[in-house]
DOLUMGU-679170 format. One line per field, with one value per residue: residue in three letters; chain; x, y, z of N, C-alpha, C, O, CB in turn. Coordinates in steps of 0.05 Angstrom, whole numbers, plus 5000, padded with zeros to 4 digits. Glycine has a CB too. Layout:
# residues N
r	[ALA, ...]
c	[A, ...]
n_x	[X, ...]
n_y	[Y, ...]
n_z	[Z, ...]
ca_x	[X, ...]
ca_y	[Y, ...]
ca_z	[Z, ...]
c_x	[X, ...]
c_y	[Y, ...]
c_z	[Z, ...]
o_x	[X, ...]
o_y	[Y, ...]
o_z	[Z, ...]
cb_x	[X, ...]
cb_y	[Y, ...]
cb_z	[Z, ...]
***
This chain:
# residues 184
r	[MET, ASP, ILE, GLU, ASP, ARG, ILE, LEU, LEU, ASN, GLU, ILE, ARG, LYS, GLY, ASN, ARG, ASP, VAL, PHE, GLU, LEU, LEU, PHE, VAL, GLN, TYR, TYR, PRO, VAL, LEU, VAL, LYS, PHE, SER, GLU, GLY, TYR, LEU, GLN, ASN, LEU, HIS, ALA, SER, GLU, ASP, LEU, VAL, GLN, SER, PHE, PHE, VAL, MET, PHE, TRP, THR, SER, SER, GLU, ASN, ILE, ASP, ILE, LYS, ILE, SER, LEU, LYS, ALA, TYR, PHE, PHE, LYS, SER, ILE, LYS, ASN, LEU, CYS, LEU, ASN, GLU, ILE, ARG, ASP, LEU, ARG, VAL, LYS, ASP, LYS, HIS, GLU, ILE, LEU, TYR, ILE, GLU, SER, LEU, ILE, ASN, SER, GLU, ALA, GLY, SER, ASP, CYS, VAL, ASP, SER, ASP, ILE, PHE, ASP, LEU, ILE, LEU, GLU, ALA, VAL, ASN, ILE, LEU, PRO, PRO, GLN, MET, ALA, GLU, ILE, PHE, ARG, GLU, LYS, TYR, TYR, ALA, GLY, LYS, LYS, ILE, LYS, GLU, ILE, ALA, THR, ASP, LEU, ASN, ILE, THR, ASP, GLY, ALA, VAL, LYS, THR, GLN, LEU, PHE, ARG, ALA, ARG, THR, ILE, LEU, LYS, GLU, LYS, LEU, LEU, LYS, SER, THR, SER, ILE, LYS, PHE, PHE, LEU]
c	[A, A, A, A, A, A, A, A, A, A, A, A, A, A, A, A, A, A, A, A, A, A, A, A, A, A, A, A, A, A, A, A, A, A, A, A, A, A, A, A, A, A, A, A, A, A, A, A, A, A, A, A, A, A, A, A, A, A, A, A, A, A, A, A, A, A, A, A, A, A, A, A, A, A, A, A, A, A, A, A, A, A, A, A, A, A, A, A, A, A, A, A, A, A, A, A, A, A, A, A, A, A, A, A, A, A, A, A, A, A, A, A, A, A, A, A, A, A, A, A, A, A, A, A, A, A, A, A, A, A, A, A, A, A, A, A, A, A, A, A, A, A, A, A, A, A, A, A, A, A, A, A, A, A, A, A, A, A, A, A, A, A, A, A, A, A, A, A, A, A, A, A, A, A, A, A, A, A, A, A, A, A, A, A]
n_x	[3917, 3955, 4020, 4017, 3963, 3959, 3990, 3961, 3912, 3931, 3947, 3898, 3874, 3905, 3884, 3895, 3875, 3886, 3901, 3853, 3819, 3843, 3832, 3776, 3766, 3787, 3756, 3702, 3670, 3669, 3647, 3597, 3574, 3575, 3541, 3494, 3481, 3457, 3417, 3390, 3383, 3409, 3415, 3404, 3446, 3491, 3484, 3487, 3540, 3569, 3554, 3577, 3632, 3636, 3625, 3668, 3711, 3701, 3700, 3747, 3787, 3765, 3757, 3770, 3807, 3817, 3823, 3840, 3837, 3806, 3774, 3748, 3719, 3684, 3657, 3633, 3599, 3566, 3540, 3514, 3480, 3448, 3423, 3395, 3360, 3331, 3307, 3276, 3240, 3212, 3189, 3159, 3124, 3095, 3072, 3039, 3005, 2980, 2953, 2920, 2890, 2862, 2832, 2801, 2770, 2709, 2680, 2653, 2671, 2695, 2749, 2776, 2803, 2764, 2782, 2829, 2808, 2776, 2817, 2840, 2798, 2794, 2844, 2841, 2804, 2833, 2863, 2880, 2824, 2817, 2854, 2835, 2786, 2803, 2829, 2787, 2755, 2787, 2799, 2753, 2709, 2730, 2748, 2784, 2848, 2846, 2791, 2781, 2813, 2787, 2736, 2749, 2773, 2830, 2899, 2923, 2972, 2970, 2932, 2957, 3001, 2975, 2952, 2997, 3020, 2978, 2978, 3028, 3021, 2980, 3004, 3045, 3014, 2985, 3026, 3044, 3009, 3004, 2976, 2973, 3026, 3036, 3014, 3041]
n_y	[6339, 6355, 6385, 6418, 6431, 6460, 6505, 6527, 6539, 6575, 6617, 6632, 6651, 6696, 6727, 6718, 6722, 6696, 6644, 6627, 6631, 6593, 6546, 6549, 6545, 6494, 6460, 6474, 6454, 6397, 6395, 6417, 6378, 6335, 6354, 6358, 6305, 6296, 6336, 6337, 6379, 6424, 6482, 6495, 6467, 6493, 6544, 6529, 6510, 6556, 6590, 6563, 6570, 6625, 6630, 6600, 6633, 6681, 6665, 6640, 6648, 6629, 6575, 6509, 6461, 6393, 6352, 6337, 6391, 6379, 6336, 6363, 6401, 6367, 6341, 6385, 6403, 6359, 6359, 6409, 6399, 6358, 6388, 6424, 6388, 6371, 6420, 6428, 6386, 6401, 6448, 6427, 6395, 6435, 6461, 6420, 6413, 6462, 6461, 6416, 6439, 6477, 6443, 6418, 6459, 6495, 6511, 6559, 6588, 6647, 6651, 6624, 6628, 6628, 6617, 6588, 6544, 6524, 6510, 6468, 6430, 6421, 6399, 6352, 6325, 6310, 6268, 6198, 6151, 6115, 6136, 6189, 6178, 6155, 6199, 6236, 6209, 6209, 6265, 6295, 6266, 6253, 6203, 6150, 6119, 6063, 6053, 6069, 6032, 5984, 5993, 5996, 5949, 5942, 5946, 5979, 6002, 6010, 6050, 6091, 6099, 6115, 6163, 6193, 6197, 6225, 6274, 6292, 6299, 6337, 6379, 6393, 6410, 6452, 6486, 6505, 6544, 6614, 6640, 6605, 6601, 6649, 6641, 6598]
n_z	[3367, 3312, 3297, 3251, 3248, 3295, 3284, 3241, 3268, 3306, 3271, 3251, 3297, 3304, 3266, 3212, 3150, 3102, 3115, 3138, 3092, 3060, 3089, 3086, 3030, 3022, 3055, 3052, 3005, 3015, 3065, 3057, 3024, 3060, 3099, 3069, 3064, 3113, 3117, 3068, 3033, 2992, 2993, 3047, 3070, 3050, 3073, 3127, 3132, 3116, 3158, 3200, 3188, 3194, 3248, 3267, 3251, 3279, 3331, 3343, 3381, 3428, 3421, 3438, 3415, 3413, 3378, 3309, 3261, 3216, 3235, 3276, 3245, 3216, 3258, 3283, 3242, 3236, 3287, 3283, 3241, 3263, 3303, 3271, 3245, 3289, 3304, 3258, 3262, 3307, 3288, 3245, 3275, 3302, 3259, 3239, 3283, 3282, 3233, 3244, 3285, 3257, 3224, 3261, 3278, 3269, 3206, 3202, 3244, 3278, 3287, 3249, 3186, 3129, 3078, 3086, 3113, 3072, 3036, 3064, 3065, 3010, 3000, 3030, 3000, 2955, 2971, 2970, 2968, 3015, 3051, 3056, 3080, 3129, 3150, 3155, 3192, 3237, 3246, 3235, 3255, 3303, 3321, 3354, 3339, 3344, 3340, 3288, 3260, 3273, 3251, 3196, 3188, 3190, 3210, 3271, 3261, 3206, 3202, 3230, 3195, 3148, 3167, 3178, 3126, 3102, 3130, 3115, 3059, 3059, 3087, 3050, 3007, 3030, 3046, 2999, 2987, 2991, 3030, 3073, 3088, 3113, 3162, 3183]
ca_x	[3920, 3983, 4034, 4008, 3937, 3963, 4000, 3938, 3894, 3945, 3946, 3870, 3870, 3919, 3869, 3906, 3853, 3896, 3899, 3825, 3809, 3854, 3816, 3749, 3767, 3793, 3736, 3674, 3655, 3664, 3629, 3570, 3566, 3571, 3517, 3472, 3474, 3439, 3394, 3377, 3376, 3434, 3417, 3406, 3473, 3509, 3480, 3497, 3570, 3578, 3550, 3597, 3657, 3635, 3628, 3696, 3729, 3696, 3703, 3770, 3802, 3752, 3753, 3791, 3805, 3835, 3826, 3849, 3819, 3788, 3755, 3732, 3701, 3663, 3641, 3617, 3578, 3547, 3524, 3497, 3459, 3429, 3408, 3377, 3339, 3314, 3291, 3256, 3219, 3195, 3174, 3139, 3103, 3078, 3056, 3018, 2986, 2965, 2935, 2900, 2871, 2844, 2814, 2782, 2753, 2686, 2685, 2641, 2683, 2708, 2778, 2787, 2800, 2748, 2798, 2847, 2791, 2769, 2841, 2843, 2777, 2802, 2867, 2832, 2789, 2851, 2876, 2869, 2799, 2819, 2869, 2817, 2767, 2817, 2834, 2761, 2746, 2804, 2798, 2726, 2692, 2743, 2751, 2811, 2861, 2837, 2764, 2783, 2824, 2766, 2716, 2759, 2785, 2858, 2915, 2928, 2996, 2962, 2918, 2978, 3017, 2958, 2949, 3023, 3022, 2958, 2988, 3050, 3010, 2965, 3024, 3058, 2995, 2979, 3049, 3047, 2991, 3017, 2961, 2980, 3054, 3035, 3007, 3059]
ca_y	[6358, 6355, 6411, 6434, 6442, 6481, 6528, 6538, 6551, 6599, 6638, 6642, 6667, 6721, 6742, 6713, 6715, 6678, 6617, 6621, 6627, 6567, 6525, 6551, 6534, 6466, 6444, 6482, 6436, 6371, 6398, 6420, 6351, 6320, 6366, 6351, 6278, 6297, 6355, 6332, 6405, 6437, 6510, 6495, 6457, 6515, 6564, 6519, 6510, 6584, 6600, 6550, 6583, 6652, 6626, 6591, 6656, 6701, 6653, 6622, 6651, 6614, 6547, 6491, 6437, 6371, 6334, 6351, 6411, 6364, 6321, 6384, 6412, 6347, 6337, 6409, 6404, 6338, 6369, 6431, 6386, 6345, 6410, 6434, 6368, 6373, 6444, 6424, 6368, 6417, 6466, 6410, 6387, 6458, 6466, 6400, 6419, 6485, 6451, 6400, 6456, 6488, 6422, 6412, 6482, 6496, 6529, 6585, 6601, 6673, 6650, 6609, 6640, 6609, 6609, 6567, 6521, 6513, 6497, 6442, 6412, 6415, 6382, 6326, 6313, 6299, 6245, 6172, 6147, 6104, 6156, 6211, 6168, 6153, 6226, 6248, 6195, 6218, 6294, 6306, 6251, 6251, 6175, 6141, 6102, 6035, 6052, 6070, 6007, 5964, 6000, 5991, 5922, 5944, 5947, 6006, 6013, 6019, 6075, 6111, 6105, 6131, 6190, 6206, 6204, 6245, 6299, 6301, 6309, 6362, 6400, 6401, 6425, 6477, 6504, 6518, 6567, 6637, 6648, 6588, 6607, 6671, 6632, 6577]
ca_z	[3345, 3304, 3297, 3228, 3256, 3316, 3270, 3227, 3287, 3316, 3251, 3250, 3321, 3299, 3245, 3185, 3131, 3081, 3126, 3140, 3065, 3051, 3102, 3075, 3003, 3023, 3069, 3046, 2988, 3027, 3088, 3046, 3015, 3084, 3111, 3052, 3071, 3135, 3113, 3043, 3022, 2985, 3002, 3076, 3076, 3044, 3094, 3153, 3131, 3117, 3186, 3217, 3184, 3206, 3277, 3271, 3248, 3300, 3358, 3343, 3406, 3450, 3414, 3449, 3398, 3421, 3355, 3285, 3250, 3198, 3252, 3289, 3226, 3210, 3282, 3287, 3222, 3243, 3309, 3273, 3225, 3281, 3315, 3250, 3242, 3313, 3301, 3236, 3272, 3325, 3270, 3232, 3295, 3307, 3235, 3238, 3304, 3273, 3212, 3258, 3300, 3236, 3215, 3283, 3282, 3251, 3183, 3207, 3268, 3273, 3290, 3227, 3159, 3113, 3055, 3096, 3118, 3045, 3025, 3078, 3054, 2982, 3002, 3039, 2977, 2935, 2982, 2961, 2983, 3042, 3067, 3062, 3099, 3155, 3159, 3163, 3216, 3259, 3252, 3233, 3273, 3329, 3330, 3361, 3320, 3348, 3330, 3258, 3251, 3276, 3231, 3169, 3188, 3184, 3235, 3282, 3247, 3179, 3207, 3236, 3171, 3130, 3178, 3174, 3098, 3096, 3141, 3098, 3034, 3065, 3093, 3025, 2991, 3044, 3047, 2972, 2987, 3004, 3054, 3096, 3096, 3131, 3189, 3193]
c_x	[3950, 3994, 4023, 3981, 3940, 3972, 3977, 3919, 3905, 3943, 3918, 3864, 3884, 3905, 3880, 3884, 3861, 3893, 3870, 3813, 3818, 3838, 3787, 3748, 3771, 3770, 3707, 3659, 3649, 3646, 3600, 3558, 3559, 3545, 3492, 3463, 3455, 3413, 3378, 3368, 3402, 3436, 3419, 3434, 3493, 3508, 3492, 3528, 3581, 3576, 3571, 3624, 3658, 3639, 3657, 3715, 3725, 3701, 3728, 3787, 3791, 3749, 3777, 3788, 3826, 3841, 3836, 3828, 3798, 3766, 3737, 3711, 3678, 3645, 3623, 3594, 3557, 3529, 3505, 3474, 3438, 3412, 3387, 3354, 3320, 3295, 3269, 3234, 3201, 3177, 3152, 3116, 3084, 3060, 3033, 2997, 2968, 2944, 2913, 2880, 2852, 2823, 2793, 2764, 2729, 2691, 2674, 2652, 2697, 2738, 2792, 2782, 2786, 2764, 2817, 2831, 2783, 2793, 2845, 2823, 2784, 2825, 2859, 2818, 2808, 2867, 2865, 2844, 2802, 2833, 2851, 2796, 2779, 2821, 2809, 2752, 2762, 2799, 2770, 2707, 2704, 2747, 2780, 2821, 2850, 2808, 2764, 2793, 2803, 2745, 2724, 2772, 2814, 2873, 2917, 2952, 2989, 2948, 2938, 2994, 3000, 2954, 2975, 3026, 3002, 2967, 3011, 3040, 2995, 2984, 3037, 3039, 2989, 3002, 3054, 3029, 3004, 3002, 2967, 3008, 3055, 3031, 3027, 3086]
c_y	[6358, 6383, 6430, 6447, 6464, 6507, 6542, 6552, 6576, 6622, 6649, 6659, 6694, 6738, 6739, 6703, 6695, 6649, 6608, 6615, 6600, 6544, 6525, 6538, 6504, 6450, 6450, 6461, 6408, 6372, 6402, 6393, 6334, 6328, 6358, 6323, 6277, 6313, 6350, 6358, 6420, 6466, 6511, 6486, 6479, 6536, 6555, 6519, 6538, 6596, 6588, 6564, 6611, 6649, 6617, 6615, 6675, 6691, 6637, 6624, 6634, 6584, 6531, 6465, 6417, 6352, 6350, 6371, 6397, 6350, 6341, 6395, 6392, 6343, 6361, 6410, 6382, 6347, 6391, 6419, 6372, 6365, 6420, 6414, 6369, 6397, 6442, 6406, 6383, 6435, 6450, 6402, 6411, 6464, 6446, 6405, 6443, 6476, 6434, 6417, 6470, 6468, 6417, 6435, 6481, 6516, 6557, 6600, 6627, 6671, 6635, 6623, 6620, 6600, 6586, 6542, 6508, 6499, 6469, 6422, 6403, 6395, 6354, 6311, 6301, 6274, 6219, 6165, 6137, 6124, 6179, 6202, 6166, 6181, 6239, 6235, 6205, 6248, 6306, 6293, 6248, 6223, 6170, 6122, 6073, 6032, 6052, 6044, 5985, 5968, 5992, 5964, 5923, 5947, 5976, 6019, 6023, 6046, 6097, 6119, 6122, 6160, 6206, 6215, 6226, 6273, 6310, 6312, 6335, 6384, 6410, 6419, 6452, 6496, 6517, 6543, 6590, 6644, 6631, 6593, 6630, 6662, 6613, 6587]
c_z	[3338, 3301, 3274, 3235, 3277, 3303, 3255, 3246, 3300, 3297, 3249, 3274, 3319, 3278, 3217, 3166, 3110, 3090, 3128, 3112, 3054, 3063, 3090, 3048, 3004, 3034, 3061, 3029, 3001, 3051, 3079, 3037, 3039, 3098, 3095, 3056, 3095, 3129, 3088, 3029, 3018, 2996, 3033, 3084, 3072, 3065, 3120, 3153, 3131, 3145, 3204, 3213, 3195, 3236, 3283, 3270, 3272, 3328, 3361, 3369, 3429, 3444, 3424, 3433, 3406, 3398, 3331, 3276, 3232, 3215, 3267, 3270, 3221, 3234, 3287, 3267, 3228, 3266, 3300, 3256, 3243, 3296, 3296, 3246, 3266, 3312, 3280, 3246, 3290, 3308, 3256, 3250, 3300, 3283, 3233, 3259, 3296, 3252, 3225, 3273, 3280, 3227, 3236, 3289, 3263, 3230, 3188, 3231, 3261, 3273, 3267, 3200, 3141, 3088, 3063, 3100, 3092, 3032, 3038, 3067, 3026, 2982, 3011, 3016, 2956, 2945, 2970, 2979, 3011, 3061, 3075, 3083, 3127, 3167, 3170, 3189, 3240, 3266, 3250, 3253, 3300, 3339, 3337, 3340, 3321, 3336, 3299, 3247, 3252, 3254, 3203, 3166, 3179, 3211, 3245, 3267, 3219, 3181, 3212, 3211, 3151, 3140, 3174, 3145, 3091, 3106, 3124, 3071, 3038, 3071, 3068, 3009, 3004, 3045, 3020, 2970, 3002, 3029, 3078, 3105, 3116, 3159, 3200, 3198]
o_x	[3968, 3979, 4020, 3976, 3925, 3964, 3974, 3910, 3891, 3938, 3914, 3851, 3875, 3912, 3875, 3877, 3845, 3885, 3862, 3798, 3804, 3830, 3776, 3730, 3759, 3764, 3690, 3638, 3627, 3631, 3581, 3535, 3539, 3529, 3471, 3439, 3438, 3391, 3355, 3347, 3416, 3457, 3434, 3445, 3512, 3528, 3505, 3539, 3601, 3594, 3581, 3638, 3679, 3654, 3668, 3733, 3745, 3706, 3731, 3799, 3805, 3739, 3800, 3770, 3850, 3860, 3841, 3805, 3774, 3742, 3713, 3688, 3654, 3621, 3599, 3571, 3533, 3504, 3482, 3451, 3414, 3388, 3364, 3330, 3296, 3271, 3247, 3210, 3176, 3153, 3129, 3093, 3060, 3037, 3010, 2973, 2944, 2921, 2889, 2856, 2829, 2800, 2770, 2745, 2730, 2704, 2686, 2644, 2710, 2751, 2816, 2759, 2796, 2760, 2821, 2839, 2783, 2790, 2853, 2830, 2781, 2826, 2870, 2820, 2799, 2881, 2842, 2844, 2790, 2826, 2852, 2790, 2766, 2817, 2809, 2742, 2750, 2794, 2765, 2691, 2690, 2750, 2799, 2806, 2844, 2802, 2750, 2782, 2801, 2736, 2708, 2781, 2823, 2860, 2914, 2951, 3000, 2952, 2937, 3000, 3011, 2954, 2974, 3033, 3009, 2965, 3012, 3049, 2999, 2980, 3039, 3047, 2988, 2998, 3068, 3034, 3014, 3014, 2967, 3014, 3072, 3042, 3030, 3104]
o_y	[6361, 6403, 6454, 6470, 6483, 6529, 6567, 6574, 6596, 6645, 6673, 6680, 6713, 6761, 6756, 6680, 6679, 6632, 6586, 6595, 6586, 6526, 6504, 6521, 6489, 6428, 6433, 6452, 6398, 6354, 6393, 6387, 6319, 6312, 6352, 6316, 6259, 6304, 6358, 6358, 6428, 6473, 6528, 6496, 6483, 6546, 6570, 6527, 6543, 6609, 6602, 6570, 6620, 6665, 6627, 6617, 6685, 6707, 6622, 6605, 6627, 6570, 6538, 6449, 6423, 6337, 6374, 6368, 6404, 6353, 6336, 6399, 6400, 6340, 6357, 6416, 6387, 6344, 6392, 6428, 6374, 6361, 6425, 6422, 6367, 6395, 6452, 6411, 6379, 6438, 6459, 6402, 6407, 6472, 6453, 6402, 6443, 6484, 6436, 6411, 6474, 6474, 6413, 6432, 6467, 6537, 6576, 6623, 6628, 6687, 6633, 6629, 6598, 6578, 6568, 6520, 6483, 6478, 6450, 6399, 6379, 6376, 6334, 6287, 6284, 6262, 6219, 6173, 6148, 6127, 6188, 6217, 6174, 6185, 6252, 6249, 6209, 6254, 6326, 6306, 6240, 6219, 6183, 6110, 6061, 6012, 6037, 6034, 5969, 5949, 5982, 5956, 5906, 5951, 5995, 6043, 6044, 6064, 6119, 6143, 6141, 6178, 6230, 6238, 6244, 6293, 6334, 6334, 6354, 6407, 6435, 6439, 6472, 6521, 6537, 6560, 6586, 6654, 6640, 6590, 6631, 6673, 6611, 6572]
o_z	[3355, 3303, 3278, 3230, 3277, 3311, 3257, 3241, 3304, 3305, 3246, 3272, 3332, 3274, 3200, 3166, 3101, 3075, 3121, 3109, 3040, 3049, 3086, 3043, 2988, 3024, 3065, 3036, 2998, 3056, 3092, 3043, 3039, 3106, 3107, 3053, 3096, 3135, 3086, 3016, 3037, 3008, 3043, 3104, 3088, 3075, 3134, 3173, 3144, 3155, 3222, 3233, 3205, 3248, 3303, 3287, 3283, 3346, 3381, 3377, 3447, 3462, 3419, 3438, 3408, 3399, 3333, 3282, 3234, 3209, 3270, 3278, 3222, 3232, 3294, 3275, 3225, 3264, 3309, 3258, 3238, 3300, 3303, 3244, 3262, 3317, 3283, 3239, 3290, 3313, 3255, 3243, 3301, 3286, 3226, 3254, 3301, 3254, 3218, 3273, 3287, 3224, 3230, 3304, 3243, 3234, 3179, 3236, 3240, 3261, 3266, 3194, 3138, 3079, 3047, 3093, 3090, 3020, 3025, 3061, 3019, 2967, 3000, 3014, 2940, 2931, 2962, 3002, 3030, 3084, 3098, 3101, 3147, 3191, 3191, 3207, 3262, 3290, 3264, 3267, 3319, 3363, 3327, 3324, 3300, 3324, 3286, 3227, 3233, 3242, 3187, 3144, 3162, 3232, 3229, 3261, 3211, 3165, 3201, 3207, 3140, 3124, 3168, 3140, 3075, 3092, 3119, 3063, 3023, 3062, 3065, 2998, 2990, 3044, 3019, 2953, 3024, 3048, 3100, 3129, 3133, 3178, 3225, 3206]
cb_x	[3910, 3987, 4064, 4005, 3919, 3984, 4023, 3923, 3887, 3974, 3955, 3850, 3881, 3948, 3869, 3930, 3842, 3925, 3913, 3810, 3817, 3884, 3815, 3740, 3789, 3818, 3740, 3674, 3670, 3691, 3638, 3570, 3588, 3595, 3519, 3479, 3499, 3453, 3404, 3353, 3357, 3438, 3392, 3385, 3479, 3503, 3450, 3487, 3580, 3562, 3522, 3600, 3664, 3607, 3608, 3704, 3722, 3667, 3679, 3788, 3803, 3725, 3750, 3788, 3809, 3823, 3799, 3855, 3834, 3803, 3770, 3751, 3715, 3676, 3660, 3634, 3590, 3562, 3542, 3513, 3472, 3445, 3426, 3392, 3352, 3331, 3309, 3269, 3232, 3212, 3192, 3152, 3117, 3095, 3074, 3031, 3000, 2984, 2950, 2914, 2887, 2860, 2830, 2798, 2768, 2660, 2672, 2612, 2703, 2698, 2785, 2776, 2828, 2722, 2814, 2861, 2766, 2759, 2866, 2839, 2750, 2809, 2888, 2813, 2771, 2871, 2874, 2890, 2782, 2833, 2894, 2803, 2756, 2844, 2846, 2740, 2750, 2834, 2816, 2714, 2685, 2727, 2742, 2810, 2891, 2837, 2748, 2802, 2848, 2754, 2709, 2779, 2769, 2865, 2942, 2934, 3016, 2944, 2898, 2997, 3025, 2930, 2942, 3046, 3016, 2931, 2997, 3069, 2990, 2946, 3045, 3068, 2968, 2969, 3074, 3039, 2964, 3018, 2931, 2977, 3071, 3013, 2980, 3060]
cb_y	[6386, 6340, 6407, 6416, 6419, 6471, 6521, 6516, 6530, 6593, 6626, 6618, 6651, 6716, 6771, 6692, 6741, 6685, 6615, 6645, 6649, 6565, 6529, 6580, 6547, 6461, 6447, 6509, 6431, 6358, 6421, 6440, 6337, 6323, 6396, 6356, 6262, 6310, 6383, 6313, 6421, 6438, 6525, 6476, 6432, 6527, 6570, 6490, 6494, 6601, 6594, 6520, 6584, 6666, 6604, 6570, 6670, 6711, 6636, 6629, 6680, 6626, 6544, 6487, 6445, 6356, 6320, 6331, 6432, 6344, 6304, 6407, 6418, 6321, 6332, 6434, 6399, 6312, 6379, 6451, 6365, 6328, 6433, 6438, 6340, 6374, 6468, 6413, 6345, 6434, 6480, 6385, 6378, 6483, 6464, 6372, 6426, 6507, 6434, 6380, 6477, 6498, 6396, 6404, 6508, 6503, 6517, 6583, 6581, 6693, 6636, 6580, 6649, 6623, 6633, 6576, 6529, 6535, 6514, 6446, 6426, 6440, 6393, 6329, 6333, 6320, 6244, 6149, 6129, 6077, 6166, 6220, 6140, 6138, 6243, 6244, 6164, 6215, 6308, 6304, 6223, 6266, 6156, 6127, 6102, 6027, 6076, 6093, 5998, 5965, 6029, 6013, 5903, 5968, 5935, 6004, 5991, 5999, 6073, 6101, 6078, 6118, 6188, 6188, 6179, 6238, 6296, 6277, 6288, 6357, 6389, 6377, 6409, 6471, 6489, 6497, 6560, 6660, 6646, 6558, 6613, 6691, 6620, 6555]
cb_z	[3353, 3277, 3294, 3203, 3266, 3336, 3250, 3211, 3309, 3323, 3224, 3248, 3346, 3291, 3253, 3187, 3118, 3074, 3154, 3152, 3047, 3060, 3132, 3074, 2986, 3041, 3098, 3033, 2962, 3035, 3106, 3022, 2998, 3104, 3113, 3023, 3077, 3159, 3114, 3047, 3041, 2955, 2993, 3088, 3060, 3016, 3098, 3157, 3106, 3097, 3196, 3209, 3154, 3200, 3287, 3250, 3222, 3298, 3365, 3319, 3414, 3455, 3383, 3480, 3368, 3445, 3348, 3262, 3234, 3180, 3273, 3299, 3199, 3201, 3307, 3284, 3193, 3252, 3332, 3256, 3206, 3302, 3325, 3224, 3239, 3339, 3295, 3212, 3287, 3345, 3250, 3220, 3321, 3314, 3210, 3242, 3330, 3261, 3191, 3277, 3316, 3212, 3209, 3308, 3278, 3267, 3158, 3211, 3281, 3294, 3317, 3226, 3148, 3104, 3045, 3121, 3134, 3027, 3030, 3109, 3054, 2967, 3021, 3063, 2965, 2926, 3013, 2963, 2967, 3042, 3051, 3037, 3091, 3152, 3137, 3142, 3213, 3251, 3233, 3205, 3261, 3349, 3307, 3389, 3324, 3377, 3340, 3250, 3268, 3304, 3232, 3161, 3170, 3165, 3231, 3312, 3244, 3165, 3230, 3258, 3157, 3127, 3208, 3182, 3081, 3109, 3170, 3092, 3022, 3089, 3113, 3009, 2988, 3072, 3056, 2950, 2999, 2985, 3048, 3088, 3072, 3122, 3188, 3175]
***
């Protein structure tokens, strides 16, 4: 860390809002753009960078920076973005498992909202024909990927790709419904 960065960090540790605002104004736009490259979502990137600066301001006394402030900012944002992506993957996985459990449930079951089940059936019906067939074979008939591939004379990879795309389409359609958002 060079002398200028040490002075800036010292001023922030003393509670100098002017120095903090200077750094915020200087780095906020580029850090948002950098974050957006990871998250592909402007609003999420803006929130993440704002949260980072709040944390930086409130925890400045406990931060031990060995590199330049600029490098620290970018490295911190990168790590926060990677954490966010990991958390989104976990959330997506849980949402998909929830949807799959609804699909695997019977329509008349007491534990499944019939409106949600109908939305799933409707969503499956809008899938391209082969994709819908693969989806039904997997989740309605309970067949394994290899069995579906053999039946349709396609590769296991093609089945997996079609299932992934089907889940993505279904998730997007189902998340547009207010009733499914309540559950997810």
